[in-house]
N, C-alpha and C positions, 0 to 999 in steps of 0.2 A: 639163979639159976635159971639157964636159959632152956627154956620150951622149942619146940618143931616152929612156934609160930611168932615166937620172936628171933629164932634162929632166922628163920625166913622173911619177917621182916627188915631186917639187919642187911640183910644179901641181895635185898628188892632196891635196900637204899643204896648199897653202894653201887647196885648197878645203873640205878637213877644219874648214882653222880658223875660215873663213868663217863656214861653218857651223854650228860653234859657237858664234861670239862670237851670230849671229843668232838662233839656238837663245835663251841667256841672253838676249837681249836681249826677247824676246817672253814668258819666263819672269817677267822682270824687270816687265814691260808689263801681264804678265794679274792679276800680283799686287797692282800698281799700282791695275788700274781692278777685282779686286777690292776693295780695301780704302775707293777711293773709292765705290762701289757703297751697301759697309757704310756708312761713314757718309752716304749718303745719305739710306739707308732709315730710321737711327737718328734722324736729323734732321728728317726728315717727318715720325716715329712722335711725336718728341716737340712737334713743334706741335700735331699730331692732338690727340695726349690734353688736350693743354693748352686746346685752342679747345673742346675735346667737353665739358670739366669747364667753363667757361665756358658755358657751353647749360646745363651742368646746373643749377649756379649761377643762373641768368635763373630756373630754374623756383621757386626759392624766393620769386620775383614772383607768378608764378604761384597757386603756392599761397594768398598773401595777397591776390592780389585776391579768385582763387575765395570763399574764410573771410568776407574781410572782405563782399563783394556779398552773401552769403548767411545772415549776421546783422544785429542790428537796426544803425543809425545811432549809436547809443550808446555801440558796444563796441566802434567800426572801431579807431582806435586802439590797442587792445587789442590787435588780431588784429595792429596791424602792429609793434609792441615786439615779441611773441610768434615772429611769424617772423626780425624781424631774429635776436631775444637767443640765439634756440637755437641757430642758425649760427652765431654769433660766442663763445657760450661753447662749441658742439660744435666749433669748430674748434681749440680752445686744448685740450680735454680728448680731441680723438682725438688731436693731435698729440704729449702725455704718455704718453697711453696704450692709446689706445683700435687707433693703428695698430699698434704693436704686438702688441695681444691679438689681432689679426686675421690680422695679417701676419711676426708675430717665428715665431722659429723653433717646430715646432710639439714640444708635449708629448700625444702618444701620441694628435695625431687631436683633442684638446678646444681647447688655448686655446695663443695663440702666447705664448713668456717672453723677450724682448727687443727691439731697435728703440725705448730708449724715447726718445721726444722728437728723437725721428732725429736723434741726438747721433751725428756723421763719415759720414753717409749721402751716398752719392754723388748725381750728377746724377741717375740715372733714377728711385731710390728718393726724390729728391723730389716729381717727377713724380709717381710712383705717388699718392703722398700727396697730390696736388693732387687729380688725378682722384679718387682714393678717398673723398676729404673730402667732399665733393659730395654722393655718395651717402648718408652719414653724416647728412649736414643734412636730407635729406630724408626720411628714417626717422622720423627725430626730430619735424617738422614737422608731420608727417600726422597726429599726434595734439592738435594747438592745436585743429584743425576739431570734431571729436568732444568737444572740452570747453571751446570757448566758453560765452562772457557767464557764466560761474558761476565760473572759476578763479579761485584768487589767485596773482599772476606771481609772488610769489618763491618759491612750490613748484613754478609751471612751470620755473624754472629749475635747479632741484634737479632736477627731471626730468628734462631736457634734459640734464646734463652725464652722470648715470648712467644713459640710454640710449646716448649718443652715447660712453661709454668704458669700458661694461661689455656692456650688455644686446645691442647692436646686434652689437658687434664678436666675441663671443663665438660665434653663432652663426649667421658671419659666415666666422669662421676654420673650420668645421665642414665650408663647402661652397666657397669660394673661396681656401682655401688648401690643397689635399690635406688636410682632415681627414675624420672619419672617414665622413661622408655622403661627400663626396665620393668615397670609396676605393671606397663601395660602387654606383658610379657614378650616384650623384643628380647630376641639372643642373637647372641654373636660369643662362640665361648673361645676363641683364642685373639680375634682382634682382627679380620677382615675388613670391617668400620672403624672400628677402636682405635684400631694402628693404621692398618694398608692405605684404605681409604679417607683418613687425617691426614697422612703425607703426601697423599696421592693427588685431593684437591687443592690443598695448600702448592703441593709442584704446577698445579694447573696455572692458577693466580700468578705465582713468580715467575712462569714463563711467559705468561701473556704480558707482565709487567716490564718486562726485561727487553723482548723483541726477539727475533729469534739473532745468529749468530750472523756476521759480515758472509757473504756470500751465501748464505744458504737458500733465500730464495732472492730470485734473477726478474724482473718485469721488461717483458719486449717490448719491441715500440707499437705491438699489434694490442697492449694492453694485456695479455698471458703471461702469468707467471710460471716460472720454470722452476723445477726443484732440484736444489743439486747432492746430491749425498756425501753426506763428512765422513769418509769411514774411521772406526776405531782404530787408533796407531797398535793395538794389539790382542787377539779373538783370544789366544793360550792364558792368558793373564786373566779374562774376562770370561772364558771357562771355569778355571779355577774358582773366581768368585760364587758361582751360582754354585758352583758344588759346596764349597764351606759355606754358604746359603743354606742350601739343603739339610746342610749337617746339623747346622743349630737350628734349623727349623722343629728339628724334635723335641727339644727343648722348647722354642715357644709353644706347637700344639701339645705335645705330651704333656711339659710341665705343666700345662692350664688346667690340669685335673688338680691340681694343689693337694694331693694327697699322695702318700712318696708308695702308699701300700693299694691303693685307688688299680682295679681289674683292667678300668678302661684304657691305662698306658698304651695297651697292646692296641687296641683299638685304634685308638686314636692314632698311636705310629704307621698302622697299618693304612690306613684312610689316607694323610698325609705322602705315604710315599705309591700309592696309589692315585693319589691328585697328582702329583706333579708327573710320573711317568706318561701319565695319559694327555697331559699339558701339554707334554715335550713332541711327542708323538704326531699330536692334533697340528699343536703348530708346523713342526718339520713338512707335513704333507699339502697342508695349508699353502704353507710359502713356495715348495715343490709345484703348486699348482698355478699361484699368481706370477710366482717368477721365473719358472721352469727349470729351478734349482731349488736344491731343501738347503734354506739361510740358516748357517751357520748362529747367524745371533737373532733369528727369528727366532730358533730352535731351545736355544737356550731362556730365551724372554717366555718360552710357551712352558718351561719348567717351574720359572719361577710366578708364572701366572695361574698353574696349577696350585700349587705350593699355596698363593695369596687365594686364593677360590676357595679350597678345603679347610683353610685357617677356623673359617665361624660354622663350618659344618661338621667338623672331624668327629666331635661324638653323639651327632645325631643321624649322621648318612654310614651305611651302612657301605663295603667294598664296593656292592656292585653302584651304589651311589656314589661313588668316589671315581669311579673308571667315567662317567655323564658327566660328575662337572668338572673333573680336569678335563675330559675332552672339548667341550663348551670352551672353557675359558682358554683354552688352547687355539682353536679358533679364533673368539672374540678378542686377542690380545694383537693378532696378528692386523683384523678388520680395523681394529683400534688405531693401531700406532698410524698404520694407512691414511688411515682419517683426521688423523689430528698434522699429518705430515703435507698430505698433498691435496684435501680439501679446506679445512680451517688454517692451515699456515703456520703452525705452532708448533717453535721447534723446541724437540725436547729431545738430548742427543742419546739417551738411553731405555728410553720407550718409556719411565717410571711413572706417568701419566694414565697410558694404557695398562701397565700389569699392577700396578696398585691404588688407582683410583675406582679405573672400571671393573679390573675382576673381584675387587674389594667388594665392590657395588653388587657384581652377577653375586658372588659366593656369597653376600649377607642375606640376599633375598632366593639362593638356593634352597632354605634353611625351610623358607615356604614350598618348597616342593619336594625336598629330598629326606625329610627329617623321619626316623622310622618310629611306631610305638616306643620299642625299646630305648631309642635314643632320645625321644623325646620323653618318658618318664626318668632318665637318669637326669640328664637336666631341668628337668621341673619347667615344662611348658606344658600350656594345655591341648594346641593343638598339635599333629600328626599335618607330613607334608603334603599337598595335593596328590600327588603322584602314588598316597598310602591312604586316600580316602577321608584328608583332611580338610576335603575343599579350599577358598579362599583365605579364610580365617588369619592364620600364620604369618601368609605368603603378603596378606594386609599390611601385618605389623612390620613383617620387616621394610617392606617400601617406607611406611611415613617412618621408622629409623634411618633408611640410608637418605631422603629426602631430608631430612631435619639436621644431621649431623652433616651433610651436601652442605645445605644453605649456612648451618652455621661456622663451618671453615671456608667459606667462600666470602661471606660478609666478612669476618676478621680478618683474614689474610689480608682481603684488599685494603683495608683499615692501614694494618701493619706498612705492605708495600707500597700503600702509596704515599702513609710518610717518611717512611722511610727514601722513595724516589725525589720527594720535595726536599728534603732535608740534608740527608747524607749522600745522595744518589744510591743508587741499584749497582751501575754498569760501571764499567769502566771503561779509558780511554780507549777511542778506534786502535791507534797505533799500541797501547798493550795489547789489546785481544789479539793485534795480528804478530805482535811480539810473543805472545805466550804469558799468560798468569803465574807461571812459575820463575819468570826474571823480573816481571813487572810487579807481583804482590811480593815474591821472597825471597827475589835479587839470588835466586841459585835454579840452577839447571838440574832433572830430576835424570839424564842420560847425559853427564858429563864428558864431553868428547864425540858423542853421537849425535848430539841434536840438531835434528835440520831446521832450518825456519824456512817459512815462506811468505807469500801473500795471503794466503787463506785460513 
C-alpha cells in the first residue's frame, strides 16, 4: 500500500528522470546545432574563397587590357599570349612545387618543405591552392608590361616558371606562412609586398637587362639624352583594364579575410575603394600641374597605385587613413614614372615598376603609419601605427620586410635574367622589334587589315 511518503518519493524520482532526459536531449540538440553551424561556416568560407579567387583570376584580363592598350598595336597579340601563358605555366609549377615552398612545413622560417603536387590534399587545402595560385599569377604577370614590345616569348615562359615556382613562393613563405618576417610582426594583409613589390622589382630587373625599346632614348651630339614618348594604341582598352582590375581587387583584398562570415569584409572593401579613388584623384591633379593637362594614363595608373598601396593596409587602416594612403600613392606614382623614365632612362611602357614596386613598398610601410588600434588587434600585430601613437616600432619592422624582399627579388631575378640573356637571349632582333612581335613571334596580326607598320 502506497503511503504519502512513498508516493512523494516516486513522483520525485519521475521528475528527476524527466529532467535528466530533457537535459540530455537539450545537450544533444546543442551539439547538433553547433555541428550544423560549423558545417555552415565551413561551406560559406569555401564558397567565398572560390568566388574571391575567380575575381582575382579575372584580373588577368585586366592586366592584359592595360598592357595592350598602353603599348603599340603591333604587339597586342604578344601581350595577350604572355598574360595567358604566364598564368597557365604558373598554375602548373605552383601546383608542383610553388605551393609547397610557400605553405609547406617550414624549415627555420625560410622555406616550405612538402605538399608537392598537393598529393593527398584535403578539400580545404585544394581550396587554399585555388585562392593562392591566382595571387602567384598576379605577381608573374606584372612583369610583362615593363618588358613589353621587345622580349623573346620563349624567355618569358621560362621567367614565368621560375617566378611562380621559386621567387614568389619563398618570400611569400616568410610573410604568409609564419616565416621569419611574420615571427617578427611584419604585416602585409593582401600582398602589397608579397605580390606587387615582388612583381615590380622583378620588372625593374627585367627592364634593366633588356634595355629600352628602339628609339625611346636618343643621345645627341652634345651628349644629352632626349626622351621620346611612345604612346599606347588604345586608351579605352587601357581604361577597361583598370576598371576590371579594380573590380577584381575586391576579391584580392576582401577575400584575404579568409573567412566568408568575417565582418571585416565590408571594412576591407571600403578602404580598397577609397584608396583607389584617392589615388586616381591625386594622380590626375599631379599630372595636371606637371604636364599642364590632366593625363589619362597617369590618372589610370593613379587608381592602380592606390589599390596597390591599400592592399597591405586595407584591414588595419580606417577610411580616413585610406584617403591619405591613396593620395600619397597617386602623387608618388607620377613622380616615380617620371624619375625612372627621365632620370634613370629605364623603359617601362606601362609604369609597372612605379605602380607595383614603388607603391607596393609605400603601402607596406604605411602599415607602420596608419594601423589603428582596432586594426592592429584584428590582424594580431603588437604595435599601432606612428600616427596613432605607436611610435616607430611597426614602421621599422615593415621597412625590414620591404628591404629583405627587395634584396631577395633583385638577387634571384638578376641571376635568372642573366642566365636567360647568356643562354637563350632575352631580346628579339631589331628587325623583329620594328616589325612587331605579333608577326615575328606569333605569325599573326592583332588587327588584320588595319595594321600600321612604322620604323618605331
